[in-house]
Structures are given as C-alpha cells and as structure tokens.
N, C-alpha and C positions, 0 to 999 in steps of 0.2 A: 872518550869524550870529556870525562872529568879532568883527565890529565891535560888535555888541550885547553880547557877553560882555566885551569890553575896556571898553566904556562903563560897564557895571554894576560891574565891578571897580574902575574909577577912581572911581566914586561911593562905593564902599564904603570906600575908604581914608580920606577925611575923617571918615566916620562912626565908624570904629574909632579913629581918632586922638582924636576928641572924647570918645568913651567912655573911652579910656585916660586922657585928661587929667582927666576928672571923677572917675574911680575912684581915680587916684593921689593927687590932692589932697584927696579926701574924708577920707583918713586923718589929715590935719592938723586936721580938725574934731573929732577924738576928744580927750577930755581926758587920755587915757592916753599916757605917754611910752613909745616902743618900747624904750628902754633899761631902763625899769622892768619891762617884760615879760620882757626877756632876763635881767636880773640880780636883779630884786626892788627894792622901794622903799628898802630899808635898806642897799643896797650902798654902798661907799665912793665918794666923788666921783672919786678917781683911776681906779678901775675903770670907773665910768660914762663918763668921758672917753675912756678907752682903747677901750672897747666902741663908743662912738659913732663914733670914728675908724675902727675896724675895719670897721664896717658902712657907712661912708660917710654917716652921719647928720649929720655936721657940715658937709656941703657945702650950697651954696644949693639950694633946692627945684627950680628950673628946670634946674640942672645934673644933679641926681639924676634928674629926669624924662627928660632927653635920654639919659642913660646907660641908663635903664630901657627906653625904646623902642628904642634902638640894640641893646641886648642881645637883645631879642625878635626884631628883624628880622634881625640878622646871625647870631646863634648859637642862637636859640630858647630863650634863657635868661630865665626869669621870676624869677630870684633864689633865695633860700633861705628856708626857714621859720624864723620866730623861735623856735618851740617845739622842733622836732626838728632844726634846723640842716641838714636834707637838702635837695637841690635840689627846687624845686617841680615841675619837669618829671617827676621820678620819682613824685611824688604823683599827678599827673594821669595818668600811664601806668598806675598801679596802680588808680585809681578810675574812670576814664572808661569802660573796657569794660563795667563793671557797669551804669553809668548808661545807656550807649547801648543795651545789651541790654534793660534795663527799658523804656526809651522805645520801642524798636522793637517789643517785645511788646505794649505798650499801644496803639501805633498800629495794629498788625495786628488786635488785638481790636476796636478802634474801627471799622475799615473792614469787617471781616468781619461784625460784628454790626450796625453802624449803617446801612450801605447797604441790606441786605435789609429792615430794619425801615422805612426811609424809602420804599423801593419799595412795600412792602406797604401802608403808610399812604396812599400816593398812589393805588394801585389801588382801595382801599376808603375813599376820601376821605369824611369826615363820617359814617362808619358805625362800628359797634362796634369792629372791629379797629383802625381809625384812632384812635379816641378812647382806646382802651386803650394803644396803642403810644405816643401822644403824652403820655399821663399818666405812663407810665413814664419817657419821655424828660425830661419836666419835673422829675420826682423826681431823675433823674441830674444835671441841671443845678443843682438847688437844694441837694442834699446835698454839703457840702464834703468833701474827702479826709480832713481831720483828724477828721471825725465818722465817715465810712464805714470808715476804717482800723481804729480800735479796735473797732467793732462786729463786723467780720469776724474780727478777732483773737479776740474773746470767743466767737463762734459757731462758727467753722470752724477756728481755730488749735488746735494741740496745747496741752494734752492732751485737750481736749474734742472736738476735730475732727481731721480727717485731715491737715491741712496744717501743716508746720513753720513757725515764725515767728522762732525764736531759734537762734543757733549757726551762721550761714552760714559764717563763716570757719573753722569746725572741720570742715567737710564736704569730701569730695573732689569733684572736678569731675563725677563721674558722677551724683551726687545733688544737686548744688548748684542744678539747675534748679527743684527743688521750692520753693525759697525765693523764686522770682520769680513764682510763680503769683498769690498773693494781692496782692502789691504791684502787679502788672500790672493786675489787675482793678480795684483802687482807683484807680489812675492813669488807667485807660481809661474810667471811668464817665462823667465829664463830657464828654470829647471824643466818646465814642460817642453820647451824647444829642444833642450839637450836630450831629454828622454826620448822624444820623437825621433831625433836623428840617430841615436844609439839603437833604438828598436829597429829602425830601417836597416842599419848596418848588420845587426845580429840576425835579423830575419833573412836578409839576402844571402848571408853566409850559410845559414841552415837550409834554406830552400834549394841550394845547389848541391846538397849532399845526396849520396846514393840511396839512403833509406827513404828519403822523401820521394824520389822517383819510383822506388819499389812500392811505397804505399799508394801512389797514384796508379801504378800499373795493376794493383790488386782491385782497383775500382772503388776505393774509398772516396767519399764525398770531399769536396774542397774544404768545407768547414772542419771536418774531422782531421784532414791532413794539416790544415793551417793551425788549429788551436790545440789539438791533442798531441801532434808530433812536432810541428815546427816551433810554435810559441813556447811549448814546455822546455825544449832544449835551448831556445834563445833567451830564456828568461834569467838565468843566473847572472850574466853581466849586467842586465837591467836592474836586478836586485842589488848588485854591488853599487851601482850609481845611485839608486834610490836611497840606500842606507846612508851613504856619505852625504847625499843631498840634504837629508833631514838636518844634519849638523850645520851645513852651510845656510839652510833656511833659518835656523835659529840665530846665527850670527848676522845674516843678511837682514833680519827684521829690525836692526838698529835704525836704518834709514826709514823704513816703511812705518815703523811705530812712531817715529818722530813726525812724519808727515801727517799721519792720521790720528795723532795724539792717543794712541793705544797705551795704557799704563802697564807695559810689560818690562822685562829686564833690559831690552834694547833701549827703550825710552829712558829708563832710569839710568842706564850706563852713560848715555849721552849727557844727561843732566849732571851726573857725577863727574864726568870728564871736564865739563865746563866749570863746575864748582870746585874742581881739584879735590874732590872727595876720594882720596886714594884708597882707603879700605874697601869702599864699595866697588871701585874699579877692579881691584885685586880679586875680590870675591866673584865678580861676574866673569872675569877671565878664567878663573879656575873652574867655575861651573861649566862654561862652554867647553873647556878642554876635557873635562870628565865626560860630558855628553858625547864628544867625538870618540873617545876611547870606548865607551860602552856601545855606541852604534857600530863601530868596527867589529867588536866582539860579536854582537848580535848578527851582523851580516855574515860573518864567518860561520856561525852555527847554522843559519838558514841555508847558506850555500851548501853545506854538507848534507842537509836534509833533501835539497832539490837535486843534487848531483851525487849519486852514490859512488861514482868513480873517485871522488875526492876523499871518501872515507876509507875505501878499501885499497887504494893504490899505495903500495910501498909502506910508508910510515903511518898510514891511517890518518887520524884526525889532525895530526901535526902538519899535514900537507894542505889543510883547508885554506890557510891564508895564502900560500903560494899559488894554489890552483885558482883562488878567487882573483888574485892580482893578475895571473896569467890570462884569465878570461877577459878581464877588463882591458888589459894591454892589447889583446887580439882585437877586441871590439873597437878600441880607439884607432888601431891601425887600419881596420876596415873602413872607418869613417873618414880617413884622410882623403881618399879619392873623391868622396862625395863633396867635401868642402871645396875641392878644386873645381868640381863641376858647377857648384852653386855660385 
C-alpha cells in the first residue's frame, strides 16, 4: 500500500508542475500590464520602472517561474495580491474554510438524498416511483446553478422567505450556518441527481447477480439482501463519483458563492479575475488542482478497502486505480440505457 501511495504521489508531481506552468504563463496572454494594475495607466514611467523592479516583473519569465515554484515548495509562499498587497496565503486561509464547509454540506446532501432515491428507483424499476424519481433527477441535472440559485433566492430568501441570503460577514458564528443552507442546496442539486442515477444503475446491475438470488432463496429479509449484499457491492462506483464530485463542488462553488456572497475562495477568485489580480488567480487554480489530485488518491485507497479483489488481484495495490476506473466505466455504461428511457 505504501508503494501505491508513493507511486500516485510521484505521478501527481508532474501533473501539478504542468498546471502551475500553464497557469503562470497564461497571465502573459493578458493584454493588461501588471504595473498598470498596481499604479494605473497614467503613472509616471519612473514609478512604473521602480514598481516593476520591486515586484520582480523585470526578470526573465523562466526565472520568475522558478522562484514562484520554489517559494511554494519551500515556504508555502504564493506571493502577494496586486490589489491588497497582502500575502495570498492569508487570503486562502480566510476563504478556504467557507468553501470547504459549503462543499462538504453539498456532498453530504447529495449522498444522503441521492443514494436512497437511487435505491428506491432500483427496487421499483420501470414503475411509477422510478419514473418520478428519475424525472426529478433529470431536472436536477438539466437546471444549472446560475438558474436555480436566483429562483431559490426569490422564493425562499428573505424578506419573502425564511432563509437569509445577504450579510454573511456581519453575522456571528452562531447564526452564520443559516447562510450556507440555500447555497448548499443549489450546489448539491446536480451532484445529487447524478448520484441517484448512478446508484440506480449500480443497484440494478447487482440485483441481477446470482448471489442475490441465492441470498433471497435462503430466506434472508429484503432489507438484509438490499443493504448488506446489494448496496455493499454497488457502493464502490458510487464512492468513485462521490470523491471526484467533491472536487467539482469546490470549483462549482464559484458561481454559487458569488450569488450568495459567501466569502470563500470561489467568490475571491471571481473578484480576482475581474480585478486582473493574477497571483491570486494562479494560487486558486493550483489549490483546486491539488485538491483534485488528493481526492483521487483518497478514493483509490478507499476503493481498495471496500473491494478486497482490487488489493489481491495480480499486481496488488497498483491495480486499484485501474479497478476503480473500470467500475466507474461499467456504471456509466449501465446508465446509458436509462438516459434513453428518460
């Protein structure tokens, strides 16, 4: 297992370096000069030259990139913001807990609601409960967050509804949780629908296996067959989607945080893009890429714990990634006929 972790981390390093390279040099494609952002376009040439030297913008791009990566690796230093001049690490520390909490709540809602709906649809396959549940799931996939968010704000948000949507930063920590309810619902809508459809596909595939018929023939109750035998074996592909969904929820929070003025990294990233604050944008992109890599590693490890066949087959732990991807591919293939029916 340690060899597997070391290999995955070794493969993650080139990926993160490539992302950092692309993100760093993408700022050179912008027509805006960072000095103009710092001082304004009408600043004196002497002041521009002094500022360019102070920020190291007069050095060759490859040298700046090497110093940038070295600062991240050795000191955890992502540089300073052009707009506020404060260290980007402080911006991340201030905003990431809000984004992580929002994504965690959305993932919890997706699993708590999506898995039971998928099980119910599998039990009543091609009957009225199944068709109703999959119709709702299709609507959840089809309606984007930038449409669902304003609708919920108008219907449920204050002053017409019970849920607050403005003034998060002005509240104390005892009441701040109320501001996460609607954003979590909006963010969880699509992932909940996807997990419900995937659970239905995986459960239908498992319920048709011989060992399920054997368990029923032994006289086991429907609950034992459903949860101890069927759901346990159908859960690995669901885990795969849940793990990668957490990364997408973090990135998808950009729009949701902007609508609900949640001061997370998504809201800060949108502001930084509008202000052309390139160092902050680079740091946020690297942070999200790192989260995706770590989530994939975590899912691989959990997959091996849930499915012993992935640990003992042939090459041992090194097959975990391939087995996980194979299960996800099989589940996606099983979902294709359902999409045609819906």
